[in-house]
C-alpha positions in Angstrom: 0.0 0.0 0.0 3.0 2.3 0.5 4.6 1.7 -2.9 1.7 0.9 -5.2 0.7 3.6 -7.7 -2.6 5.2 -6.7 -4.6 3.8 -9.7 -3.4 0.3 -8.9 -4.3 0.7 -5.2 -7.7 2.2 -6.1 -8.5 -0.8 -8.3 -7.3 -3.3 -5.6 -9.5 -1.6 -3.0 -12.5 -1.7 -5.3 -11.9 -5.4 -6.0 -11.5 -6.2 -2.3 -14.7 -4.3 -1.5 -16.7 -6.3 -4.1 -15.2 -9.5 -2.7 -16.2 -8.5 0.9 -19.7 -7.6 -0.3 -20.1 -11.2 -1.5 -18.6 -12.6 1.6 -20.5 -10.4 4.1 -23.9 -9.4 2.5 -25.4 -8.9 6.0 -22.7 -6.3 6.9 -23.4 -4.3 3.7 -27.2 -4.4 4.4 -26.6 -3.1 7.9 -24.3 -0.4 6.6 -27.0 0.7 4.1 -29.5 1.2 7.0 -27.3 3.8 8.7 -27.6 7.5 7.9 -25.6 8.7 4.9 -22.1 9.4 6.1 -18.6 10.0 4.6 -15.7 9.1 7.0 -12.2 10.0 6.1 -9.7 7.3 7.1 -6.1 8.6 7.5 -3.4 6.0 8.3 -0.5 7.8 10.0 2.1 5.5 8.5 0.8 5.5 4.9 1.0 8.2 2.2 -2.7 7.8 1.4 -6.1 8.9 2.7 -9.4 7.1 2.1 -13.0 8.1 2.1 -15.6 5.5 3.3 -19.1 6.3 2.3 -22.2 4.3 3.5 -25.8 4.7 4.6 -29.0 5.9 3.0 -29.8 2.6 1.3 -26.7 3.1 -1.0 -23.9 0.7 -1.6 -21.0 1.3 0.7 -17.7 2.1 -1.1 -14.2 3.2 -0.3 -12.2 5.5 -2.6 -8.7 6.8 -2.5 -8.6 10.5 -1.8 -6.7 12.8 -4.1 -3.9 14.5 -2.0 -5.3 17.9 -3.2 -8.8 17.1 -2.1 -9.5 19.1 1.0 -13.2 18.5 1.1 -14.0 17.5 4.7 -15.9 14.3 5.6 -18.6 14.0 8.2 -15.9 12.4 10.5 -12.2 11.5 10.4 -10.4 8.6 11.9 -6.6 8.6 12.3 -4.2 5.9 13.5 -1.5 3.6 12.2 -2.6 1.0 9.6 -2.4 -1.9 12.0 -4.7 -0.2 14.5 -7.2 0.7 11.8 -7.2 -2.8 10.3 -7.6 -4.5 13.7 -10.4 -2.1 14.5 -12.1 -3.0 11.2 -11.9 -6.7 12.2 -13.1 -6.1 15.8 -9.9 -7.4 17.3 -9.3 -4.4 19.6 -11.3 -2.1 21.8 -11.9 1.2 20.0 -12.9 3.0 23.2 -9.6 2.0 24.9 -7.7 3.1 21.8 -9.5 6.5 21.7 -8.7 7.2 25.4 -5.0 6.2 25.0 -4.7 8.4 21.8 -3.9 5.3 19.7 -6.9 6.4 17.7 -7.9 10.0 16.9 -11.5 10.7 16.0 -12.9 14.1 14.8 -16.2 15.2 13.6 -19.4 13.2 13.9 -18.4 10.7 16.6 -21.9 9.2 16.7 -21.5 8.1 13.1 -18.1 6.5 13.9 -19.6 4.7 16.9 -22.5 3.4 14.7 -20.0 2.2 12.1 -17.9 0.4 14.7 -21.0 -1.3 16.3 -22.0 -2.5 12.8 -18.6 -3.9 12.1 -18.5 -5.6 15.5 -21.6 -7.6 14.7 -19.8 -9.2 11.7 -17.0 -11.8 11.8 -14.3 -10.2 9.5 -11.0 -11.9 8.6 -9.5 -9.4 6.1 -6.4 -11.6 5.5 -8.7 -14.5 4.4 -10.8 -12.1 2.3 -7.7 -10.8 0.5 -6.0 -14.1 -0.1 -9.3 -15.7 -1.3 -9.1 -13.3 -4.3 -6.2 -15.4 -5.6 -8.5 -18.4 -6.2 -6.5 -21.6 -6.6 -3.3 -19.7 -5.6 -4.8 -18.8 -2.2 -2.4 -20.9 -0.2 0.8 -19.6 -1.9 -0.6 -16.1 -1.5 -1.2 -16.7 2.2 2.4 -17.9 2.6 3.8 -15.0 0.6 1.8 -12.4 2.5 2.7 -14.0 5.8 6.4 -13.9 4.9 6.1 -10.3 3.8 4.4 -9.4 7.1 7.2 -11.0 9.1 9.8 -9.1 7.0 7.9 -5.9 7.5 7.7 -6.4 11.3 11.5 -7.3 11.4 12.3 -4.1 9.4 10.1 -2.0 11.7 11.8 -3.5 14.8 15.2 -2.8 13.4 14.2 0.7 12.5 12.9 1.3 16.0 16.1 0.0 17.5 18.1 2.3 15.2 16.1 5.3 16.2 16.5 4.5 19.9 20.2 4.1 19.5 20.4 7.5 17.7 18.4 9.1 20.6 20.7 7.5 23.2 23.8 8.8 21.3 22.4 12.2 21.1 21.5 12.2 24.8 25.0 11.0 25.6 26.6 13.6 23.4 24.6 16.4 25.0 25.1 15.2 28.6 28.4 17.0 29.2 27.0 20.3 28.0 23.9 19.9 30.2 26.1 18.9 33.1 28.3 22.0 32.7 25.3 24.2 32.5 23.7 22.6 35.5 26.9 23.1 37.6 27.1 26.7 36.5 23.5 27.3 37.5 24.1 25.6 40.9 27.1 27.9 41.5 25.2 31.0 40.6 22.3 29.9 42.9 24.8 29.4 45.8 26.3 32.8 45.2 22.9 34.4 45.2 21.9 32.6 48.4 25.1 33.8 50.1 24.4 37.4 49.1 20.8 37.2 50.3 22.0 35.8 53.7 24.5 38.7 54.0 21.8 41.2 53.2 19.5 39.7 55.8 22.2 39.9 58.4 22.9 43.6 57.5 19.2 44.3 57.7 18.9 42.8 61.2 22.0 44.8 62.4 20.5 48.0 60.9 17.2 47.3 62.7 19.0 46.6 66.0 21.1 49.8 65.7 18.0 51.9 65.0 16.2 50.4 68.0 19.2 51.2 70.2 19.2 54.8 69.0 15.5 55.1 69.7 15.9 53.8 73.3 18.7 56.2 74.1 
């Protein structure tokens, strides 16, 4: 989905949606009963945005949004692609994700909740739906996609480790500078405290002298 040209991705999405419509007719009937809604889906780790339209007795569809299209939807859902796909398949709690900021929802939240409740009533296995599109080559496709998924996860893990190592190196490199600045600030604070103490002593002495003069 990251490297595919937009027109190829758009056709693949349309083919998958038609396949899901055959596999889950009840789901699409329930979606058609909802109020007409357009929800923008924005994966944070993909260079694409999608518009999901459903409701009003019309056939639900998903289209790839043009990057220049700034027309707002009724609602917007943002999160990484794994979160969004797992949410679609009912594998994770959308409420918990929302409160932990793993999922960001804007606009008509009631429409998003209605969509999620509709999806939760259907058993969806997106991996099986995708691989079944390969017909007799379904098993080889499953193995290939599984291997690609493992490679992707390994690459993501290595990238995360590399980023963490860079952060640690940066923190270590800046530590001496921070330490010097900290020591300088401590010395300045100590000097100021000494001056304040001296001023307080002088003030007390001045008050005592003025009182002595007044008594005499």
